[in-house]
C-alpha positions in Angstrom: 36.8 -9.4 -56.3 34.8 -12.3 -54.9 31.9 -11.3 -57.1 34.2 -11.5 -60.2 35.5 -15.0 -59.2 32.0 -16.3 -58.6 30.8 -14.8 -61.9 33.6 -16.6 -63.8 32.8 -19.9 -62.1 29.1 -19.6 -62.9 29.8 -18.4 -66.5 32.0 -21.5 -67.1 29.3 -23.8 -65.8 26.6 -22.1 -67.9 28.7 -22.3 -71.1 29.5 -25.9 -70.3 25.8 -26.8 -69.8 24.7 -24.7 -72.8 22.4 -22.3 -71.0 23.3 -19.2 -72.9 20.3 -17.0 -71.8 21.2 -17.4 -68.1 24.8 -16.4 -69.1 23.6 -13.2 -70.8 21.4 -12.3 -67.8 24.3 -12.9 -65.5 26.6 -10.7 -67.5 24.1 -7.9 -67.6 23.6 -8.1 -63.8 27.4 -8.1 -63.3 27.8 -5.0 -65.5 25.0 -3.1 -63.7 26.4 -4.0 -60.3 29.8 -2.8 -61.4 28.5 0.6 -62.5 26.4 1.0 -59.3 29.4 0.2 -57.1 31.6 2.7 -59.1 29.0 5.4 -58.7 28.7 4.8 -55.0 32.5 5.0 -54.7 32.7 8.3 -56.5 29.9 9.8 -54.5 31.5 8.7 -51.3 34.9 10.2 -52.4 33.1 13.5 -53.3 31.3 13.6 -49.9 34.6 13.0 -48.1 36.3 15.8 -50.0 33.5 18.2 -49.2 33.4 17.3 -45.5 37.2 17.5 -45.2 37.3 21.2 -46.2 36.7 22.6 -42.8 38.6 21.3 -39.7 35.9 22.5 -37.3 33.3 20.4 -39.1 35.6 17.4 -38.7 35.9 18.1 -35.0 32.2 18.4 -34.7 31.7 15.0 -36.5 34.3 13.3 -34.2 32.7 14.8 -31.1 29.3 13.6 -32.3 30.7 10.1 -32.8 32.1 10.1 -29.3 35.8 10.1 -30.3 36.5 13.3 -28.4 35.7 14.3 -24.8 34.3 17.7 -24.0 37.6 19.2 -22.9 39.5 17.8 -26.0 36.8 19.2 -28.3 37.0 22.7 -26.7 40.8 22.7 -26.7 41.0 21.8 -30.4 38.2 24.2 -31.3 40.1 27.1 -29.8 43.2 26.1 -31.8 41.2 26.2 -35.1 
């Protein structure tokens, strides 16, 4: 959102000063950045869905991050 606001401010300034080529470059960069961020978001969502398929894998990740103690991990693993 901040990127959009700054882009609008800069675009207004460039139109007011008459520097059209900088405006075109800025618009191109903004569109490329938008598509890159959308691609990263969809890849992140896909990875989350794939990782969330198996509860034991989630337990292993939480244990590796240090969110679970040894006893908590073993108890939950037995349940699943």
